[in-house]
TISETOR-988384 format. One line per 4 residues: number of its first residue (from 0); their letters; for each residue x, y, z of N, C-alpha, C. Coordinates in steps of 0.001 Angstrom, whole numbers. Example, Ala and Ser with C-alpha at 12.3 -4.5 7.8 and 13.67 -1.06 7.14 Angstrom:
<nodes>
0	AS	13190/-5690/7800/12300/-4500/7800/13200/-3300/7800  12850/-2250/7080/13670/-1060/7140/12900/30/7870 $
</nodes>
This chain:
<nodes>
0	MLTE	98986/105416/115108/99148/105565/113829/99716/106867/113419  100690/107133/112505/101212/108140/112291/100588/108736/110894  99955/109778/110806/99537/110435/109589/100550/111675/109348  100845/111585/108119/101624/112761/107413/101028/113486/106296 $
4	TRPW	100955/114891/106559/100248/115508/105362/101359/116036/104275  100772/115852/103144/101701/116230/101771/100977/117226/101026  101561/117993/99977/100800/118758/99118/99689/118117/98317  99697/116786/98094/98756/116182/97100/97602/115499/98111 $
8	GEYT	98007/115418/99405/96989/114719/100244/97574/114413/101524  97422/113184/102043/98200/112581/103004/98335/110940/103218  99111/110638/103991/99169/109042/104172/99115/108883/105766  98641/107774/105937/98655/107042/107530/99347/105829/107301 $
12	ILLE	100316/105583/108351/100851/104312/108310/100067/103446/109196  99545/102470/108742/98634/101543/109420/99385/100385/110232  100461/100026/109753/101151/98794/110185/102642/98963/109749  103684/98744/110496/105081/98653/110267/105710/97614/110814 $
16	TEEF	106500/96669/110180/107263/95488/110588/108602/95626/109964  109535/94760/110346/110764/94581/109635/110346/93947/108296  109474/93468/107812/109109/92635/106750/108287/93382/105715  107568/94157/106213/106489/94965/105455/106130/96326/106070 $
20	KVKR	105360/97175/105298/104749/98445/105769/103557/98607/105074  102354/98965/105814/101093/99227/105186/100720/100610/105446  100316/101260/104348/99798/102670/104480/98414/102913/103866  97641/103894/104327/96329/104327/103832/96737/105734/103208 $
24	IVVK	96565/105767/101973/96959/106917/101224/95677/107758/100659  95527/109113/100854/94547/109859/100288/95186/110765/99332  94672/110857/98120/95146/111721/97019/94006/112786/96683  94061/113946/96925/93088/114963/96782/92820/115162/95180 $
28	PGGR	91600/115589/94932/91184/115823/93645/92345/116653/92745  92660/116229/91654/93720/116971/91050/95343/116643/91516  95333/115877/92588/96639/115652/92963/97286/114587/92411  98777/114555/92481/99511/113424/92006/100876/113349/92849 $
32	LSYQ	101152/112194/93006/102455/112060/93673/103560/112295/92545  104913/112255/93211/105972/112472/92221/105965/111226/91560  106673/111479/90127/107103/110299/89345/108550/109778/89799  108565/108496/90353/109684/108136/91234/109903/106589/91139 $
36	YHFK	110908/106107/91742/111129/104775/92103/112050/104602/93283  112069/103221/93681/112677/102785/94885/113829/101849/94610  115010/101589/95243/115788/100727/95401/115635/99659/96283  115039/99734/97154/114854/98793/98339/113418/98206/98648 $
40	REEN	112440/98531/97890/111020/98152/98283/110355/98181/96876  109395/97155/96954/108364/97279/95794/107002/97418/96513  105987/97845/95715/104631/98198/96371/103445/97351/95651  102557/97191/96376/101225/96718/95931/100013/97754/96142 $
44	WTVV	99386/98440/95449/98343/99319/95568/97143/98834/95263  96185/98995/96246/94807/98687/96039/93800/99692/96352  93168/100108/95116/92138/101516/95214/91109/101017/96073  90558/101594/97036/89379/101426/97864/88310/102346/97536 $
48	LGEA	88644/103631/97037/87685/104522/96835/88232/105564/95761  87393/105831/94765/87704/106599/93476/88438/105757/92407  89093/106421/91596/89718/105996/90458/91216/106480/90242  92162/105556/90160/93601/106161/90092/93875/106254/88520 $
52	VVTL	94793/107125/88351/95441/107123/87058/96954/106770/87524  97423/105630/87183/98822/104979/87577/99693/105144/86179  100846/105959/86515/101904/105814/85264/103019/104756/85674  103136/103663/85079/104150/102576/85547/105136/102444/84214 $
56	NGER	106205/102865/84481/107427/102772/83442/106856/103435/82074  106289/104702/82166/105846/105248/81217/104524/104994/80337  103867/103959/81037/102500/103577/80575/101561/103853/81446  100475/104571/81074/99368/104981/81766/98104/103862/81838 $
60	KIVK	97826/103746/83042/96828/102567/83334/95752/103330/84274  94397/102909/84158/93356/103232/85002/92993/102048/86000  93227/102510/87304/93060/101446/88312/91818/101847/89024  90614/101026/89155/89471/101474/89949/89339/100874/91172 $
64	RGEN	88083/100971/91843/87782/100608/93157/87808/99050/93031  88616/98512/94068/88619/97025/94094/89605/96361/93132  90287/97304/92537/91492/96772/91674/92737/97015/92343  93865/96309/91860/95246/96613/92347/96266/96526/91395 $
68	IFIP	97367/97232/91620/98535/97173/90589/99965/96983/91370  100866/96083/90888/102002/95961/91666/103157/96865/90985  103923/97399/91727/104971/98135/91421/106237/97661/91800  106896/96941/90811/108310/96180/91104/109264/97186/91483 $
72	LQAK	110239/96384/92158/111457/97311/92355/112101/98037/91333  112515/99249/91544/113021/100198/90517/112128/100365/89433  110926/100201/89456/110026/100709/88415/109592/102070/88570  109666/102793/87638/109248/104320/87693/107713/104342/87675 $
76	HRIA	107246/105232/88724/105734/105000/89003/105221/106360/89500  103871/106558/89265/103366/107815/89879/101739/107459/89906  101176/107877/90905/99605/107815/91041/99169/109306/91143  97788/109362/90210/97176/110670/90150/95689/110554/90317 $
80	NEGS	95110/111593/90923/93691/111453/91056/93214/112614/90131  92695/112258/89021/91975/113095/88146/90416/113319/88242  89843/112686/89402/88389/112833/89630/88135/113890/90437  86866/114072/90911/86292/115145/91886/86369/114945/93022 $
84	EDLV	86588/113774/93538/86403/113273/95085/87825/112639/95331  88151/112431/96692/89211/112067/97219/89520/110570/96481  90841/110219/96176/91220/108866/95799/91823/108214/97221  91374/107201/97587/91956/106453/98607/92495/105101/98297 $
88	FIEV	93674/104786/98523/94267/103509/98283/95281/102908/99405  95381/101578/99511/96277/100936/100326/97371/100661/99747  98441/100906/100371/99904/100588/99815/100599/99496/100776  100941/98331/100320/101602/97390/101038/103041/97377/100323 $
92	QTGT	104029/97675/101114/105525/97681/100711/106130/96410/101206  107018/96018/100377/107677/94670/100767/109171/94964/100274  110136/94452/101084/111574/94733/100528/112486/94701/101776  113638/95403/101590/114612/95454/102784/114622/96709/103625 $
96	YFGE	113941/97817/103143/113946/99085/103718/112816/99895/103311  112176/100362/104148/110908/101121/104015/110943/102807/104334  112042/103189/104450/112213/104689/104854/111830/105550/103599  111527/106761/103965/110914/107631/102991/112082/108351/102118 $
100	DDIV	113463/108099/102635/114608/108449/101831/115126/107473/100789  114347/106313/100557/114462/105430/99507/113530/106051/98187  113250/107055/98147/112397/107911/97110/113405/108410/96196  113466/108026/94920/114174/108798/93954/113116/109527/92898 $
104	RIED	113074/110882/93143/112192/111420/92347/112729/111922/91112  111988/111591/90066/112165/111934/88684/111748/113356/88310  110382/113362/88540/109637/114395/88389/108657/114933/89412  108362/116180/89823/107661/116477/90920/106859/117760/90731 $
108	DYQR	105649/117815/91026/104775/119126/90774/105240/120167/91829  105734/119737/93011/106022/120491/94148/107515/120771/94561  108290/120887/93444/109558/121045/93501/110483/120228/94403  110168/119116/94626/110967/118111/95533/112012/117291/94782 $
112	A	112015/117463/93490/112812/116536/92608/114289/116624/92873 $
</nodes>
């Protein structure tokens, strides 16, 4: 398994095939991923620990432990941890390509946009 550290936390690739990719993502308290979209993949997020604040096409939603949210192709999205403990969620990507270079950043707290 490959684990990558990011300014907001880390992700671990649990499974990768030609049809899908599964990641375990940890977002530190106060952390959030960039506001972004993808051309070649959609995502389904299931929160397993903590509470997520998800922005999906400009609309803010709370996703709690055991709940999930679907991120359609080209939908603008972001996930944040406004809690005091780690947020952990499982991301299942489906589509035609799963590389990290299919991220179009609109806004980023870490100057990666």
